[in-house]
CHARMM internal coordinates of N, CA and C (Angstrom, degrees):
IC EDIT
DIST 1 N 1 CA 1.4328
DIST 1 CA 1 C 1.5171
ANGL 1 N 1 CA 1 C 107.91
DIST 1 C 2 N 1.3275
ANGL 1 CA 1 C 2 N 115.48
DIHE 1 N 1 CA 1 C 2 N 137.64
DIST 2 N 2 CA 1.4512
ANGL 1 C 2 N 2 CA 120.39
DIHE 1 CA 1 C 2 N 2 CA 176.19
DIST 2 CA 2 C 1.5145
ANGL 2 N 2 CA 2 C 108.79
DIHE 1 C 2 N 2 CA 2 C -117.74
DIST 2 C 3 N 1.3174
ANGL 2 CA 2 C 3 N 115.71
DIHE 2 N 2 CA 2 C 3 N 133.04
DIST 3 N 3 CA 1.4609
ANGL 2 C 3 N 3 CA 121.04
DIHE 2 CA 2 C 3 N 3 CA 178.29
DIST 3 CA 3 C 1.5154
ANGL 3 N 3 CA 3 C 109.32
DIHE 2 C 3 N 3 CA 3 C -111.65
DIST 3 C 4 N 1.3013
ANGL 3 CA 3 C 4 N 115.33
DIHE 3 N 3 CA 3 C 4 N 145.58
DIST 4 N 4 CA 1.4471
ANGL 3 C 4 N 4 CA 120.99
DIHE 3 CA 3 C 4 N 4 CA 179.67
DIST 4 CA 4 C 1.5234
ANGL 4 N 4 CA 4 C 108.70
DIHE 3 C 4 N 4 CA 4 C -116.79
DIST 4 C 5 N 1.3073
ANGL 4 CA 4 C 5 N 117.87
DIHE 4 N 4 CA 4 C 5 N 175.60
DIST 5 N 5 CA 1.4677
ANGL 4 C 5 N 5 CA 122.62
DIHE 4 CA 4 C 5 N 5 CA -171.84
DIST 5 CA 5 C 1.5264
ANGL 5 N 5 CA 5 C 113.15
DIHE 4 C 5 N 5 CA 5 C -52.47
DIST 5 C 6 N 1.3213
ANGL 5 CA 5 C 6 N 118.01
DIHE 5 N 5 CA 5 C 6 N -33.74
DIST 6 N 6 CA 1.4651
ANGL 5 C 6 N 6 CA 120.49
DIHE 5 CA 5 C 6 N 6 CA -175.77
DIST 6 CA 6 C 1.5240
ANGL 6 N 6 CA 6 C 112.60
DIHE 5 C 6 N 6 CA 6 C -77.58
DIST 6 C 7 N 1.3244
ANGL 6 CA 6 C 7 N 117.75
DIHE 6 N 6 CA 6 C 7 N -11.97
DIST 7 N 7 CA 1.4540
ANGL 6 C 7 N 7 CA 121.91
DIHE 6 CA 6 C 7 N 7 CA -176.57
DIST 7 CA 7 C 1.5282
ANGL 7 N 7 CA 7 C 109.80
DIHE 6 C 7 N 7 CA 7 C -98.47
DIST 7 C 8 N 1.3162
ANGL 7 CA 7 C 8 N 116.61
DIHE 7 N 7 CA 7 C 8 N 139.61
DIST 8 N 8 CA 1.4614
ANGL 7 C 8 N 8 CA 121.18
DIHE 7 CA 7 C 8 N 8 CA -179.90
DIST 8 CA 8 C 1.5300
ANGL 8 N 8 CA 8 C 110.40
DIHE 7 C 8 N 8 CA 8 C -86.61
DIST 8 C 9 N 1.3338
ANGL 8 CA 8 C 9 N 118.66
DIHE 8 N 8 CA 8 C 9 N 124.09
DIST 9 N 9 CA 1.4675
ANGL 8 C 9 N 9 CA 121.18
DIHE 8 CA 8 C 9 N 9 CA 177.76
DIST 9 CA 9 C 1.5175
ANGL 9 N 9 CA 9 C 113.02
DIHE 8 C 9 N 9 CA 9 C -58.74
DIST 9 C 10 N 1.3228
ANGL 9 CA 9 C 10 N 118.62
DIHE 9 N 9 CA 9 C 10 N -30.19
DIST 10 N 10 CA 1.4651
ANGL 9 C 10 N 10 CA 121.43
DIHE 9 CA 9 C 10 N 10 CA -178.30
DIST 10 CA 10 C 1.5216
ANGL 10 N 10 CA 10 C 111.47
DIHE 9 C 10 N 10 CA 10 C -60.94
DIST 10 C 11 N 1.3166
ANGL 10 CA 10 C 11 N 118.01
DIHE 10 N 10 CA 10 C 11 N -30.99
DIST 11 N 11 CA 1.4692
ANGL 10 C 11 N 11 CA 121.28
DIHE 10 CA 10 C 11 N 11 CA 178.86
DIST 11 CA 11 C 1.5183
ANGL 11 N 11 CA 11 C 109.77
DIHE 10 C 11 N 11 CA 11 C -63.78
DIST 11 C 12 N 1.3195
ANGL 11 CA 11 C 12 N 117.81
DIHE 11 N 11 CA 11 C 12 N -47.81
DIST 12 N 12 CA 1.4657
ANGL 11 C 12 N 12 CA 121.75
DIHE 11 CA 11 C 12 N 12 CA 179.22
DIST 12 CA 12 C 1.5214
ANGL 12 N 12 CA 12 C 110.65
DIHE 11 C 12 N 12 CA 12 C -63.87
DIST 12 C 13 N 1.3185
ANGL 12 CA 12 C 13 N 117.10
DIHE 12 N 12 CA 12 C 13 N -41.82
DIST 13 N 13 CA 1.4623
ANGL 12 C 13 N 13 CA 120.77
DIHE 12 CA 12 C 13 N 13 CA -178.07
DIST 13 CA 13 C 1.5285
ANGL 13 N 13 CA 13 C 111.44
DIHE 12 C 13 N 13 CA 13 C -67.18
DIST 13 C 14 N 1.3341
ANGL 13 CA 13 C 14 N 117.92
DIHE 13 N 13 CA 13 C 14 N -37.16
DIST 14 N 14 CA 1.4728
ANGL 13 C 14 N 14 CA 120.31
DIHE 13 CA 13 C 14 N 14 CA 176.91
DIST 14 CA 14 C 1.5221
ANGL 14 N 14 CA 14 C 110.94
DIHE 13 C 14 N 14 CA 14 C -65.70
DIST 14 C 15 N 1.3289
ANGL 14 CA 14 C 15 N 116.20
DIHE 14 N 14 CA 14 C 15 N -29.26
DIST 15 N 15 CA 1.4667
ANGL 14 C 15 N 15 CA 120.39
DIHE 14 CA 14 C 15 N 15 CA 179.35
DIST 15 CA 15 C 1.5292
ANGL 15 N 15 CA 15 C 111.45
DIHE 14 C 15 N 15 CA 15 C -80.78
DIST 15 C 16 N 1.3314
ANGL 15 CA 15 C 16 N 117.88
DIHE 15 N 15 CA 15 C 16 N -4.07
DIST 16 N 16 CA 1.4553
ANGL 15 C 16 N 16 CA 121.29
DIHE 15 CA 15 C 16 N 16 CA 176.61
DIST 16 CA 16 C 1.5148
ANGL 16 N 16 CA 16 C 115.09
DIHE 15 C 16 N 16 CA 16 C 102.62
DIST 16 C 17 N 1.3283
ANGL 16 CA 16 C 17 N 117.68
DIHE 16 N 16 CA 16 C 17 N 0.40
DIST 17 N 17 CA 1.4625
ANGL 16 C 17 N 17 CA 120.44
DIHE 16 CA 16 C 17 N 17 CA 179.19
DIST 17 CA 17 C 1.5165
ANGL 17 N 17 CA 17 C 110.17
DIHE 16 C 17 N 17 CA 17 C -73.55
DIST 17 C 18 N 1.3370
ANGL 17 CA 17 C 18 N 115.43
DIHE 17 N 17 CA 17 C 18 N 150.33
DIST 18 N 18 CA 1.4634
ANGL 17 C 18 N 18 CA 121.75
DIHE 17 CA 17 C 18 N 18 CA 178.47
DIST 18 CA 18 C 1.5217
ANGL 18 N 18 CA 18 C 109.21
DIHE 17 C 18 N 18 CA 18 C -112.83
DIST 18 C 19 N 1.3205
ANGL 18 CA 18 C 19 N 115.39
DIHE 18 N 18 CA 18 C 19 N 139.10
DIST 19 N 19 CA 1.4578
ANGL 18 C 19 N 19 CA 121.17
DIHE 18 CA 18 C 19 N 19 CA 178.66
DIST 19 CA 19 C 1.5255
ANGL 19 N 19 CA 19 C 109.55
DIHE 18 C 19 N 19 CA 19 C -68.45
DIST 19 C 20 N 1.3251
ANGL 19 CA 19 C 20 N 117.02
DIHE 19 N 19 CA 19 C 20 N 129.58
DIST 20 N 20 CA 1.4669
ANGL 19 C 20 N 20 CA 122.13
DIHE 19 CA 19 C 20 N 20 CA -179.46
DIST 20 CA 20 C 1.5260
ANGL 20 N 20 CA 20 C 112.41
DIHE 19 C 20 N 20 CA 20 C -107.21
DIST 20 C 21 N 1.3126
ANGL 20 CA 20 C 21 N 117.10
DIHE 20 N 20 CA 20 C 21 N -35.24
DIST 21 N 21 CA 1.4637
ANGL 20 C 21 N 21 CA 119.49
DIHE 20 CA 20 C 21 N 21 CA -179.14
DIST 21 CA 21 C 1.5162
ANGL 21 N 21 CA 21 C 111.34
DIHE 20 C 21 N 21 CA 21 C 160.63
DIST 21 C 22 N 1.3315
ANGL 21 CA 21 C 22 N 114.45
DIHE 21 N 21 CA 21 C 22 N -173.05
DIST 22 N 22 CA 1.4629
ANGL 21 C 22 N 22 CA 120.98
DIHE 21 CA 21 C 22 N 22 CA -177.78
DIST 22 CA 22 C 1.5210
ANGL 22 N 22 CA 22 C 109.29
DIHE 21 C 22 N 22 CA 22 C -121.08
DIST 22 C 23 N 1.3235
ANGL 22 CA 22 C 23 N 115.77
DIHE 22 N 22 CA 22 C 23 N 132.56
DIST 23 N 23 CA 1.4607
ANGL 22 C 23 N 23 CA 121.61
DIHE 22 CA 22 C 23 N 23 CA 171.63
DIST 23 CA 23 C 1.5230
ANGL 23 N 23 CA 23 C 106.36
DIHE 22 C 23 N 23 CA 23 C -93.70
DIST 23 C 24 N 1.3160
ANGL 23 CA 23 C 24 N 115.50
DIHE 23 N 23 CA 23 C 24 N 104.91
DIST 24 N 24 CA 1.4559
ANGL 23 C 24 N 24 CA 120.13
DIHE 23 CA 23 C 24 N 24 CA -174.86
DIST 24 CA 24 C 1.5212
ANGL 24 N 24 CA 24 C 110.39
DIHE 23 C 24 N 24 CA 24 C -75.12
DIST 24 C 25 N 1.3061
ANGL 24 CA 24 C 25 N 116.30
DIHE 24 N 24 CA 24 C 25 N 136.19
DIST 25 N 25 CA 1.4637
ANGL 24 C 25 N 25 CA 124.64
DIHE 24 CA 24 C 25 N 25 CA -179.56
DIST 25 CA 25 C 1.5268
ANGL 25 N 25 CA 25 C 111.12
DIHE 24 C 25 N 25 CA 25 C 50.15
DIST 25 C 26 N 1.3132
ANGL 25 CA 25 C 26 N 115.85
DIHE 25 N 25 CA 25 C 26 N 44.49
DIST 26 N 26 CA 1.4615
ANGL 25 C 26 N 26 CA 122.17
DIHE 25 CA 25 C 26 N 26 CA -176.65
DIST 26 CA 26 C 1.5260
ANGL 26 N 26 CA 26 C 112.61
DIHE 25 C 26 N 26 CA 26 C -76.09
DIST 26 C 27 N 1.3178
ANGL 26 CA 26 C 27 N 116.86
DIHE 26 N 26 CA 26 C 27 N -33.26
DIST 27 N 27 CA 1.4581
ANGL 26 C 27 N 27 CA 121.43
DIHE 26 CA 26 C 27 N 27 CA -177.47
DIST 27 CA 27 C 1.5160
ANGL 27 N 27 CA 27 C 111.00
DIHE 26 C 27 N 27 CA 27 C -118.96
DIST 27 C 28 N 1.3043
ANGL 27 CA 27 C 28 N 113.89
DIHE 27 N 27 CA 27 C 28 N 144.85
DIST 28 N 28 CA 1.4669
ANGL 27 C 28 N 28 CA 119.61
DIHE 27 CA 27 C 28 N 28 CA 172.52
DIST 28 CA 28 C 1.5103
ANGL 28 N 28 CA 28 C 107.49
DIHE 27 C 28 N 28 CA 28 C -117.69
DIST 28 C 29 N 1.3302
ANGL 28 CA 28 C 29 N 116.60
DIHE 28 N 28 CA 28 C 29 N 115.08
DIST 29 N 29 CA 1.4591
ANGL 28 C 29 N 29 CA 122.77
DIHE 28 CA 28 C 29 N 29 CA 179.34
DIST 29 CA 29 C 1.5197
ANGL 29 N 29 CA 29 C 108.73
DIHE 28 C 29 N 29 CA 29 C -126.57
DIST 29 C 30 N 1.2949
ANGL 29 CA 29 C 30 N 115.97
DIHE 29 N 29 CA 29 C 30 N 124.34
DIST 30 N 30 CA 1.4597
ANGL 29 C 30 N 30 CA 122.31
DIHE 29 CA 29 C 30 N 30 CA 178.90
DIST 30 CA 30 C 1.5209
ANGL 30 N 30 CA 30 C 111.85
DIHE 29 C 30 N 30 CA 30 C 51.01
DIST 30 C 31 N 1.3279
ANGL 30 CA 30 C 31 N 115.89
DIHE 30 N 30 CA 30 C 31 N 42.26
DIST 31 N 31 CA 1.4569
ANGL 30 C 31 N 31 CA 121.53
DIHE 30 CA 30 C 31 N 31 CA 175.79
DIST 31 CA 31 C 1.5161
ANGL 31 N 31 CA 31 C 115.52
DIHE 30 C 31 N 31 CA 31 C 78.22
DIST 31 C 32 N 1.3386
ANGL 31 CA 31 C 32 N 118.21
DIHE 31 N 31 CA 31 C 32 N 8.76
DIST 32 N 32 CA 1.4580
ANGL 31 C 32 N 32 CA 120.81
DIHE 31 CA 31 C 32 N 32 CA 179.38
DIST 32 CA 32 C 1.5214
ANGL 32 N 32 CA 32 C 110.37
DIHE 31 C 32 N 32 CA 32 C -122.89
DIST 32 C 33 N 1.3357
ANGL 32 CA 32 C 33 N 115.09
DIHE 32 N 32 CA 32 C 33 N 141.87
DIST 33 N 33 CA 1.4664
ANGL 32 C 33 N 33 CA 120.72
DIHE 32 CA 32 C 33 N 33 CA 178.18
DIST 33 CA 33 C 1.5204
ANGL 33 N 33 CA 33 C 109.76
DIHE 32 C 33 N 33 CA 33 C -83.38
DIST 33 C 34 N 1.3337
ANGL 33 CA 33 C 34 N 115.78
DIHE 33 N 33 CA 33 C 34 N 141.62
DIST 34 N 34 CA 1.4654
ANGL 33 C 34 N 34 CA 121.90
DIHE 33 CA 33 C 34 N 34 CA 178.86
DIST 34 CA 34 C 1.5271
ANGL 34 N 34 CA 34 C 109.08
DIHE 33 C 34 N 34 CA 34 C -132.05
DIST 34 C 35 N 1.3295
ANGL 34 CA 34 C 35 N 115.81
DIHE 34 N 34 CA 34 C 35 N 143.38
DIST 35 N 35 CA 1.4576
ANGL 34 C 35 N 35 CA 121.89
DIHE 34 CA 34 C 35 N 35 CA 176.92
DIST 35 CA 35 C 1.5276
ANGL 35 N 35 CA 35 C 109.64
DIHE 34 C 35 N 35 CA 35 C -84.00
DIST 35 C 36 N 1.3352
ANGL 35 CA 35 C 36 N 115.79
DIHE 35 N 35 CA 35 C 36 N 157.08
DIST 36 N 36 CA 1.4619
ANGL 35 C 36 N 36 CA 121.36
DIHE 35 CA 35 C 36 N 36 CA 175.84
DIST 36 CA 36 C 1.5332
ANGL 36 N 36 CA 36 C 108.10
DIHE 35 C 36 N 36 CA 36 C -129.29
DIST 36 C 37 N 1.3188
ANGL 36 CA 36 C 37 N 116.70
DIHE 36 N 36 CA 36 C 37 N 130.23
DIST 37 N 37 CA 1.4664
ANGL 36 C 37 N 37 CA 121.83
DIHE 36 CA 36 C 37 N 37 CA 176.15
DIST 37 CA 37 C 1.5255
ANGL 37 N 37 CA 37 C 108.12
DIHE 36 C 37 N 37 CA 37 C -88.68
DIST 37 C 38 N 1.3281
ANGL 37 CA 37 C 38 N 116.93
DIHE 37 N 37 CA 37 C 38 N 134.25
DIST 38 N 38 CA 1.4611
ANGL 37 C 38 N 38 CA 121.45
DIHE 37 CA 37 C 38 N 38 CA -178.07
DIST 38 CA 38 C 1.5312
ANGL 38 N 38 CA 38 C 110.25
DIHE 37 C 38 N 38 CA 38 C -106.84
DIST 38 C 39 N 1.3228
ANGL 38 CA 38 C 39 N 114.76
DIHE 38 N 38 CA 38 C 39 N 133.55
DIST 39 N 39 CA 1.4547
ANGL 38 C 39 N 39 CA 122.56
DIHE 38 CA 38 C 39 N 39 CA 178.06
DIST 39 CA 39 C 1.5186
ANGL 39 N 39 CA 39 C 108.84
DIHE 38 C 39 N 39 CA 39 C -127.10
DIST 39 C 40 N 1.3234
ANGL 39 CA 39 C 40 N 117.02
DIHE 39 N 39 CA 39 C 40 N 152.51
DIST 40 N 40 CA 1.4587
ANGL 39 C 40 N 40 CA 120.33
DIHE 39 CA 39 C 40 N 40 CA 179.46
DIST 40 CA 40 C 1.5224
ANGL 40 N 40 CA 40 C 110.55
DIHE 39 C 40 N 40 CA 40 C -136.87
DIST 40 C 41 N 1.3212
ANGL 40 CA 40 C 41 N 114.07
DIHE 40 N 40 CA 40 C 41 N 158.21
DIST 41 N 41 CA 1.4580
ANGL 40 C 41 N 41 CA 121.99
DIHE 40 CA 40 C 41 N 41 CA 176.22
DIST 41 CA 41 C 1.5202
ANGL 41 N 41 CA 41 C 107.11
DIHE 40 C 41 N 41 CA 41 C -148.81
DIST 41 C 42 N 1.3277
ANGL 41 CA 41 C 42 N 116.68
DIHE 41 N 41 CA 41 C 42 N 118.63
DIST 42 N 42 CA 1.4585
ANGL 41 C 42 N 42 CA 120.84
DIHE 41 CA 41 C 42 N 42 CA 179.07
DIST 42 CA 42 C 1.5260
ANGL 42 N 42 CA 42 C 110.27
DIHE 41 C 42 N 42 CA 42 C -77.58
DIST 42 C 43 N 1.3139
ANGL 42 CA 42 C 43 N 116.23
DIHE 42 N 42 CA 42 C 43 N 152.27
DIST 43 N 43 CA 1.4630
ANGL 42 C 43 N 43 CA 121.18
DIHE 42 CA 42 C 43 N 43 CA -179.93
DIST 43 CA 43 C 1.5298
ANGL 43 N 43 CA 43 C 110.90
DIHE 42 C 43 N 43 CA 43 C -57.56
DIST 43 C 44 N 1.3043
ANGL 43 CA 43 C 44 N 117.87
DIHE 43 N 43 CA 43 C 44 N -39.15
DIST 44 N 44 CA 1.4725
ANGL 43 C 44 N 44 CA 121.19
DIHE 43 CA 43 C 44 N 44 CA -179.57
DIST 44 CA 44 C 1.5255
ANGL 44 N 44 CA 44 C 110.67
DIHE 43 C 44 N 44 CA 44 C -67.05
DIST 44 C 45 N 1.3528
ANGL 44 CA 44 C 45 N 117.72
DIHE 44 N 44 CA 44 C 45 N -34.14
DIST 45 N 45 CA 1.4614
ANGL 44 C 45 N 45 CA 121.19
DIHE 44 CA 44 C 45 N 45 CA 177.02
DIST 45 CA 45 C 1.5313
ANGL 45 N 45 CA 45 C 110.47
DIHE 44 C 45 N 45 CA 45 C -69.03
DIST 45 C 46 N 1.3247
ANGL 45 CA 45 C 46 N 116.61
DIHE 45 N 45 CA 45 C 46 N -39.14
DIST 46 N 46 CA 1.4628
ANGL 45 C 46 N 46 CA 121.18
DIHE 45 CA 45 C 46 N 46 CA 178.37
DIST 46 CA 46 C 1.5282
ANGL 46 N 46 CA 46 C 109.93
DIHE 45 C 46 N 46 CA 46 C -65.01
DIST 46 C 47 N 1.3219
ANGL 46 CA 46 C 47 N 116.98
DIHE 46 N 46 CA 46 C 47 N -45.21
DIST 47 N 47 CA 1.4615
ANGL 46 C 47 N 47 CA 121.60
DIHE 46 CA 46 C 47 N 47 CA -179.47
DIST 47 CA 47 C 1.5291
ANGL 47 N 47 CA 47 C 111.05
DIHE 46 C 47 N 47 CA 47 C -61.68
DIST 47 C 48 N 1.3179
ANGL 47 CA 47 C 48 N 117.06
DIHE 47 N 47 CA 47 C 48 N -36.78
DIST 48 N 48 CA 1.4568
ANGL 47 C 48 N 48 CA 120.70
DIHE 47 CA 47 C 48 N 48 CA -179.86
DIST 48 CA 48 C 1.5296
ANGL 48 N 48 CA 48 C 111.74
DIHE 47 C 48 N 48 CA 48 C -67.42
DIST 48 C 49 N 1.3139
ANGL 48 CA 48 C 49 N 117.66
DIHE 48 N 48 CA 48 C 49 N -25.04
DIST 49 N 49 CA 1.4694
ANGL 48 C 49 N 49 CA 122.08
DIHE 48 CA 48 C 49 N 49 CA -178.49
DIST 49 CA 49 C 1.5243
ANGL 49 N 49 CA 49 C 112.24
DIHE 48 C 49 N 49 CA 49 C -85.61
DIST 49 C 50 N 1.3216
ANGL 49 CA 49 C 50 N 117.87
DIHE 49 N 49 CA 49 C 50 N -14.71
DIST 50 N 50 CA 1.4628
ANGL 49 C 50 N 50 CA 121.57
DIHE 49 CA 49 C 50 N 50 CA -176.21
DIST 50 CA 50 C 1.5348
ANGL 50 N 50 CA 50 C 110.55
DIHE 49 C 50 N 50 CA 50 C -84.32
DIST 50 C 51 N 1.3303
ANGL 50 CA 50 C 51 N 117.69
DIHE 50 N 50 CA 50 C 51 N 144.67
DIST 51 N 51 CA 1.4650
ANGL 50 C 51 N 51 CA 119.70
DIHE 50 CA 50 C 51 N 51 CA 177.20
DIST 51 CA 51 C 1.5204
ANGL 51 N 51 CA 51 C 110.93
DIHE 50 C 51 N 51 CA 51 C -65.54
DIST 51 C 52 N 1.2944
ANGL 51 CA 51 C 52 N 116.04
DIHE 51 N 51 CA 51 C 52 N 149.67
DIST 52 N 52 CA 1.4765
ANGL 51 C 52 N 52 CA 121.07
DIHE 51 CA 51 C 52 N 52 CA -179.91
DIST 52 CA 52 C 1.5293
ANGL 52 N 52 CA 52 C 109.46
DIHE 51 C 52 N 52 CA 52 C -64.41
DIST 52 C 53 N 1.3338
ANGL 52 CA 52 C 53 N 116.04
DIHE 52 N 52 CA 52 C 53 N 141.15
DIST 53 N 53 CA 1.4524
ANGL 52 C 53 N 53 CA 121.40
DIHE 52 CA 52 C 53 N 53 CA 178.83
DIST 53 CA 53 C 1.5320
ANGL 53 N 53 CA 53 C 109.52
DIHE 52 C 53 N 53 CA 53 C -85.96
DIST 53 C 54 N 1.3336
ANGL 53 CA 53 C 54 N 117.47
DIHE 53 N 53 CA 53 C 54 N 133.32
DIST 54 N 54 CA 1.4824
ANGL 53 C 54 N 54 CA 119.33
DIHE 53 CA 53 C 54 N 54 CA -179.13
DIST 54 CA 54 C 1.5155
ANGL 54 N 54 CA 54 C 112.27
DIHE 53 C 54 N 54 CA 54 C -70.59
END
COOR INIT
IC SEED 1 N 1 CA 1 C
IC BUILD
């Protein structure tokens, strides 16, 4: 997952994603470079967060 300036990192972190790093000058929008924050979530981490199925 990549987050941009308009997105709040707390949303990704509450969902269980972990911060991995920043891609510097990853995007060019209207002639300006923008950084992107990268987050990850492994399938096993996602499964651990889900309620048990009856």
